[in-house]
N, C-alpha and C positions, 0 to 999 in steps of 0.2 A: 460114602454114603450119610445120609442123615436121618434120623429116626425120631418121629414124634407121635405122641398118643392123640387120638384123636376124641373129641368130646361130642357127647349127644345133642341132637339138635331140639330135644324136648325139655330142656331146662336142667335136666339132672346133672351133676357136676361132673361125672366121669363114668366111664364104662368099667371101671376096677380092673384096669389093665388087660381087658379081654381084646382089645384091638389096637394096633398101630399102623402107622405109615412108614414105609421106607421110601425114601426119595433120592435118586441117582441118575447118572447119566448112562445109557446103554453104550453098546459098541458102535453104534451109529452117531453117537454124540446127541442123542434125543434125552430131554428130560422126562424122567419117568417117576410117577408116584405109584406105589403098590400098597394096596389095603391088605393087612394081615389080620384075619379074624380066627380066634382059636387056633392059632399056628397055620391056618391055611390061606392062602393066596386067594381072594375072593372078587377083586376088583383092580382096574389099573387105568392110570389116567396118563396120557401121554401129552405133555405140555406143549411139546413142538407142534404137533398137527390138530390139538384140542379134541383128541379123541378118547372117550370113555368106554371102556370094555368092562362088563359085569361078567365074572368068569364062572362064579358058583354062588350059591347060597343053600344054605341047609336049615335054619331054623328061623323064628321071627327074632330073636337077638341078632343073628347075623344079618339079616334084612335090614334091622335098625342101624347096624354099624354100615352098612352099604349105603344107605340113606342119607347118614351123616357125612360119609365121604362125599358123595354126589353133591350135596348141599355146601360142603366146605368148598368145592371147585366150581360152585355156581350153575350146577346141573339142577334139572327138574326131579325131586324125589319121585318114588313110585310106590305102587302096592306090590305085595309080593307076587302076585299073578305077572304084573308087568315087568318085574325084575327077571323072570324066567326067560324073557325074550329081549332082554336090554341090549341094545347097541345103537350108540348114537351116531 
């Protein structure tokens, strides 16, 4: 498994270690990236089938983390309201 810190899309230098991405292969040999925000899995990207899932969001900071994750993998960013029902 590879782990890396995610940077904000709004020009700030970092999220101060409040979020990171774990990238690994699951038991189906699919490449997966999971966004961890404040020790909670909040989004998952399946590289194999190009499927993004937003699992949860709890605050505006977490929504910012999710939008940076979406942008990092070239998905459209969303408002907090759009994140509630996100499923690409």
